KEVEXNU-35056 format. One line per field, with one value per atom (N, C-alpha, C, O, CB): x, y, z. Coordinates in steps of 0.02 Angstrom, whole numbers, plus 50000, padded with zeros to 5 digits. Glycine has a CB too. Layout:
<sites>
xx: [X:...]
yy: [Y:...]
zz: [Z:...]
</sites>
This chain:
<sites>
xx: [50244:50235:50198:50148:50198:50222:50191:50124:50114:50237:50077:50009:49998:50014:49957:49970:49958:49885:49854:50002:49857:49791:49803:49837:49749:49775:49784:49718:49670:49810:49717:49659:49676:49721:49639:49641:49661:49601:49544:49715:49614:49563:49567:49621:49570:49513:49513:49568:49597:49447:49584:49634:49705:49750:49632:49716:49782:49791:49845:49797:49739:49742:49795:49830:49674:49802:49853:49923:49966:49845:49934:50000:50013:50068:50004:49961:49968:49988:50033:49902:49954:49970:50041:50077:49921:50062:50131:50182:50235:50141:50167:50214:50214:50267:50198:50156:50150:50146:50163:50091:50122:50115:50181:50233:50089:50178:50237:50281:50327:50277:50267:50308:50270:50299:50334:50206:50164:50096:50074:50157:50064:49993:49956:49971:49974:49908:49875:49801:49776:49906:49765:49693:49680:49703:49656:49644:49630:49559:49512:49638:49552:49486:49481:49528:49476:49424:49415:49371:49362:49387:49343:49304:49312:49333:49229:49295:49305:49271:49301:49281:49208:49170:49201:49206:49098:49220:49250:49319:49340:49253:49356:49421:49413:49451:49458:49363:49350:49331:49353:49295:49290:49269:49329:49332:49218:49376:49435:49488:49530:49465:49485:49537:49534:49483:49529:49589:49596:49671:49712:49561:49687:49757:49797:49854:49760:49769:49804:49848:49880:49755:49851:49894:49960:49964:49859:50013:50079:50090:50130:50132:50055:50060:49995:49962:50122:49978:49921:49949:49987:49868:49929:49947:49883:49832:49988:49886:49827:49846:49890:49792:49812:49822:49796:49746:49786:49830:49807:49739:49704:49857:49721:49657:49605:49555:49667:49616:49572:49501:49491:49600:49453:49382:49362:49383:49367:49321:49300:49342:49317:49223:49408:49456:49455:49453:49440:49457:49450:49516:49514:49398:49571:49636:49643:49659:49692:49630:49639:49591:49610:49629:49529:49481:49504:49501:49411:49527:49550:49612:49617:49565:49658:49719:49702:49727:49766:49659:49639:49608:49625:49588:49562:49528:49579:49577:49475:49624:49673:49719:49737:49714:49737:49783:49748:49781:49819:49683:49646:49620:49602:49588:49618:49592:49646:49701:49570:49631:49681:49709:49767:49651:49669:49691:49740:49780:49632:49738:49777:49825:49863:49730:49825:49864:49939:49975:49852:49964:50035:50054:50113:50055:50006:50021:50046:50014:49958:50104:50129:50078:50049:50197:50068:50021:50062:50095:49963:50061:50101:50055:50012:50149:50064:50025:50060:50121:50015:50021:50049:50021:49961:50035:50064:50045:50061:50120:50082:50009:50019:50042:50072:49957:50029:50048:50036:50035:50009:50028:50019:49951:49900:50025:49950:49886:49876:49823:49882:49925:49917:49929:49924:49850:49945:49959:50031:50075:49943:50042:50110:50152:50125:50108:50217:50263:50248:50255:50336:50227:50210:50150:50149:50196:50099:50041:50059:50035:49985:50102:50125:50160:50148:50172:50202:50238:50189:50197:50289:50138:50088:50051:50038:50037:50033:49999:50044:50022:49976:50108:50155:50162:50161:50223:50168:50174:50111:50115:50189:50053:49989:49981:49959:49930:49997:49988:50037:50020:49996:50098:50146:50122:50131:50215:50093:50070:50011:49998:50050:49975:49919:49942:49901:49866:50006:50032:50055:50076:49981:50053:50078:50153:50190:50063:50174:50244:50284:50345:50249:50252:50289:50245:50184:50317:50278:50245:50287:50346:50238:50257:50292:50260:50200:50292:50299:50276:50299:50354:50303:50257:50275:50283:50324:50223:50244:50250:50320:50349:50199:50347:50415:50466:50514:50430:50456:50502:50505:50559:50482:50446:50442:50475:50510:50369:50462:50491:50567:50602:50463:50593:50666:50703:50761:50679:50670:50705:50682:50718:50696:50624:50594:50549:50556:50649:50504:50452:50480:50463:50404:50523:50547:50588:50579:50589:50632:50673:50628:50641:50729:50576:50530:50491:50480:50482:50470:50434:50480:50458:50410:50542:50590:50601:50603:50657:50608:50618:50557:50565:50632:50498:50436:50437:50423:50375:50453:50455:50510:50500:50466:50568:50623:50602:50618:50685:50566:50544:50493:50498:50512:50446:50398:50433:50416:50345:50481:50518:50555:50559:50568:50583:50618:50570:50586:50654:50512:50461:50438:50430:50400:50429:50409:50464:50450:50392:50526:50582:50587:50598:50648:50579:50581:50524:50534:50578:50465:50407:50418:50396:50342:50451:50463:50511:50510:50489:50554:50603:50574:50605:50661:50514:50483:50454:50426:50429]
yy: [50772:50699:50682:50714:50673:50632:50612:50578:50544:50564:50590:50563:50506:50511:50619:50451:50391:50373:50372:50333:50358:50327:50252:50229:50355:50215:50143:50108:50114:50121:50073:50033:49960:49931:50044:49931:49864:49826:49849:49868:49769:49726:49732:49748:49652:49718:49725:49685:49708:49704:49626:49584:49612:49587:49515:49663:49692:49758:49787:49703:49783:49848:49847:49897:49866:49793:49789:49795:49828:49723:49763:49768:49840:49865:49720:49872:49942:49985:50026:49967:49977:50016:50004:50051:49999:49941:49925:49957:49979:49849:49961:49989:50065:50095:49963:50097:50168:50213:50272:50180:50187:50229:50263:50231:50187:50329:50368:50387:50428:50330:50359:50373:50412:50453:50309:50398:50429:50446:50416:50382:50494:50507:50464:50468:50585:50425:50381:50375:50383:50312:50362:50352:50283:50267:50408:50241:50173:50170:50197:50123:50138:50126:50051:50021:50168:50023:49950:49927:49866:49926:49973:49953:50004:50061:49944:49984:50024:50092:50143:49986:50092:50155:50205:50264:50141:50183:50230:50252:50309:50198:50210:50229:50283:50331:50167:50274:50325:50392:50444:50302:50389:50450:50486:50547:50433:50448:50478:50501:50542:50428:50473:50487:50560:50583:50440:50594:50662:50677:50633:50714:50734:50751:50768:50789:50808:50758:50778:50723:50733:50800:50665:50611:50611:50630:50543:50590:50586:50519:50514:50597:50468:50401:50363:50375:50362:50318:50273:50203:50183:50281:50166:50095:50054:50074:50078:49998:49957:49883:49861:49973:49847:49775:49741:49762:49747:49688:49653:49620:49602:49601:49611:49580:49631:49614:49529:49694:49748:49738:49718:49814:49754:49753:49685:49633:49807:49687:49626:49618:49621:49629:49608:49602:49665:49660:49540:49723:49786:49826:49886:49828:49794:49827:49860:49919:49777:49822:49849:49907:49956:49794:49901:49955:50019:50074:49934:50011:50069:50100:50161:50048:50059:50083:50121:50175:50025:50091:50125:50193:50243:50081:50194:50257:50309:50367:50245:50290:50337:50365:50423:50304:50323:50345:50384:50419:50285:50378:50417:50483:50527:50376:50489:50549:50604:50593:50534:50661:50714:50737:50756:50774:50734:50754:50705:50725:50763:50642:50591:50552:50510:50542:50566:50525:50528:50481:50548:50581:50587:50562:50562:50658:50542:50515:50443:50403:50517:50427:50359:50309:50321:50351:50255:50203:50139:50116:50192:50113:50054:49996:50002:50070:49941:49881:49840:49834:49838:49813:49778:49707:49696:49816:49662:49594:49585:49586:49540:49577:49581:49518:49522:49601:49461:49400:49339:49340:49395:49285:49221:49221:49235:49162:49206:49205:49142:49134:49265:49098:49036:49042:48992:49009:49102:49111:49094:49103:49184:49068:49049:49111:49166:49003:49102:49157:49182:49242:49134:49138:49158:49205:49254:49096:49190:49234:49301:49353:49201:49300:49364:49406:49466:49352:49374:49409:49436:49492:49363:49397:49419:49480:49527:49363:49480:49538:49599:49654:49522:49589:49644:49674:49735:49620:49632:49656:49693:49746:49596:49664:49695:49763:49811:49650:49768:49832:49884:49943:49823:49864:49912:49937:49996:49879:49892:49913:49962:50000:49852:49960:50006:50071:50116:49973:50076:50138:50136:50188:50188:50078:50074:50089:50070:50004:50123:50141:50093:50102:50208:50041:49993:49934:49937:50026:49881:49820:49795:49781:49765:49790:49767:49703:49702:49821:49650:49587:49583:49558:49526:49607:49608:49538:49528:49647:49491:49422:49394:49363:49377:49407:49385:49422:49392:49396:49487:49526:49498:49489:49599:49485:49459:49390:49376:49456:49348:49280:49282:49242:49238:49329:49333:49374:49360:49361:49425:49472:49471:49496:49541:49443:49449:49510:49555:49454:49513:49565:49635:49678:49553:49649:49717:49742:49799:49722:49701:49721:49729:49773:49670:49688:49693:49758:49790:49633:49778:49842:49901:49948:49850:49897:49950:49951:50005:49940:49893:49889:49917:49952:49816:49902:49929:50005:50037:49902:50034:50107:50137:50188:50127:50104:50128:50128:50175:50085:50076:50072:50127:50160:50004:50138:50193:50260:50303:50192:50270:50333:50343:50399:50335:50291:50296:50314:50356:50229:50284:50299:50372:50407:50251:50395:50464:50513:50565:50475:50495:50538:50543:50597:50512:50487:50485:50528:50565:50413:50521:50560:50635:50675:50538:50654:50725:50756:50816:50733:50714:50739:50750:50783:50692:50723:50729:50797:50811:50677]
zz: [50461:50458:50394:50378:50521:50358:50295:50308:50358:50257:50262:50269:50220:50160:50257:50245:50205:50208:50261:50230:50150:50146:50141:50095:50084:50187:50191:50174:50212:50261:50118:50099:50114:50083:50023:50162:50184:50211:50206:50237:50238:50268:50345:50371:50245:50380:50453:50487:50537:50480:50462:50495:50489:50523:50466:50447:50440:50477:50476:50368:50510:50544:50599:50608:50574:50635:50688:50659:50687:50728:50602:50569:50546:50552:50508:50520:50497:50557:50551:50465:50613:50673:50695:50712:50729:50695:50716:50670:50693:50717:50606:50558:50557:50550:50489:50564:50551:50612:50608:50509:50669:50729:50746:50754:50788:50752:50771:50712:50719:50819:50653:50594:50540:50504:50564:50535:50484:50513:50563:50422:50483:50497:50445:50385:50492:50466:50418:50431:50487:50421:50377:50378:50349:50294:50337:50386:50364:50336:50365:50422:50279:50249:50234:50207:50184:50253:50249:50193:50183:50313:50154:50096:50040:50052:50114:49981:49921:49925:49909:49861:49945:49946:49994:49977:49966:50054:50102:50079:50094:50172:50044:50018:49964:49962:49989:49921:49869:49901:49878:49822:49953:49988:50019:50018:50042:50046:50078:50029:50045:50126:49969:49919:49896:49871:49859:49906:49882:49876:49891:49930:49857:49846:49908:49902:49801:49967:50028:50057:50109:50080:50024:50049:50012:49953:50040:50046:50016:49982:49935:50068:50004:49975:49989:50040:50003:49945:49954:49957:49914:49896:50009:50011:50008:50037:50076:49974:49965:49968:49932:49898:50010:50016:49953:49923:50078:49932:49873:49885:49838:49850:49948:49965:49986:50017:50021:49969:49989:49963:49906:49965:50006:49987:49959:49983:49937:49909:49875:49812:49756:49857:49823:49768:49724:49663:49724:49757:49721:49717:49703:49755:49728:49721:49653:49648:49732:49600:49532:49518:49487:49480:49541:49532:49567:49539:49558:49628:49667:49635:49630:49740:49614:49581:49517:49505:49566:49475:49413:49428:49396:49374:49476:49493:49517:49494:49548:49562:49589:49535:49537:49643:49487:49435:49379:49341:49405:49373:49323:49350:49311:49296:49415:49448:49445:49471:49522:49415:49410:49478:49482:49375:49531:49597:49629:49671:49643:49609:49644:49599:49623:49676:49535:49488:49502:49486:49417:49533:49547:49617:49634:49540:49657:49723:49715:49682:49770:49744:49739:49768:49821:49775:49732:49752:49762:49716:49697:49822:49840:49858:49902:49899:49824:49838:49892:49892:49773:49937:49994:49998:49988:50059:50014:50031:50104:50124:49986:50145:50217:50252:50305:50247:50224:50260:50219:50157:50324:50254:50220:50186:50218:50271:50123:50087:50046:50016:50042:50046:50009:49934:49898:50020:49910:49839:49824:49866:49818:49765:49745:49730:49721:49684:49728:49711:49641:49627:49716:49596:49528:49527:49490:49485:49568:49572:49603:49581:49613:49654:49682:49629:49624:49742:49589:49537:49484:49460:49503:49468:49419:49445:49407:49404:49508:49538:49537:49522:49610:49554:49553:49483:49476:49578:49433:49364:49342:49312:49316:49358:49339:49372:49340:49356:49436:49471:49446:49440:49547:49430:49402:49334:49317:49397:49294:49228:49233:49187:49186:49289:49300:49334:49345:49342:49350:49378:49450:49477:49373:49482:49551:49552:49507:49582:49604:49611:49652:49660:49640:49678:49718:49738:49735:49779:49759:49783:49842:49833:49726:49899:49959:49984:49999:50015:49988:50014:50087:50102:49972:50132:50203:50232:50276:50242:50207:50231:50219:50262:50197:50159:50144:50186:50212:50069:50193:50235:50306:50334:50236:50334:50403:50408:50456:50426:50358:50360:50355:50386:50302:50316:50305:50357:50371:50237:50385:50428:50501:50544:50401:50514:50580:50581:50538:50636:50628:50628:50633:50592:50684:50682:50692:50633:50611:50755:50607:50549:50487:50445:50535:50481:50425:50428:50377:50423:50487:50496:50476:50443:50568:50497:50479:50403:50373:50515:50372:50300:50263:50213:50278:50288:50259:50261:50210:50297:50318:50325:50281:50249:50398:50279:50237:50163:50126:50246:50142:50072:50057:50006:50058:50102:50093:50091:50050:50149:50135:50136:50070:50045:50194:50042:49978:49922:49880:49961:49922:49871:49879:49829:49878:49940:49952:49930:49902:50026:49944:49924:49848:49820:49953:49815:49742:49712:49664:49716:49742:49717:49727:49686:49754:49781:49795:49745:49734:49866:49716:49667:49598:49556:49662:49586:49520:49509:49456:49511]
</sites>
């Protein structure tokens, strides 16, 4: 079973459980310091909410991509739900995270709005599986 480090906010833990239970082994971290402590080369993918910690997504991404033990682990940025940000801001965040080395950006709120919850959860897992498959080929 693939292992995921999940850096997120407390209000998204239920969504993480709904998406990952039975599909992945995962470790949830709710603040920057505990995420850094958990970060090591034993994860297959790192997912991070754009609202992680005290707006520390970029710090965590930079650290993970500069760390020799974790630089090759796919890092996926996640938008969990309604946040009041415009589509332009979402796109800006996606572009910025990709330029820092993120391997993907998943807007779960959009997936859920367009597909419904169950299909969105499946699409989320399918996307993660594709990212993991691509990383394994490198």
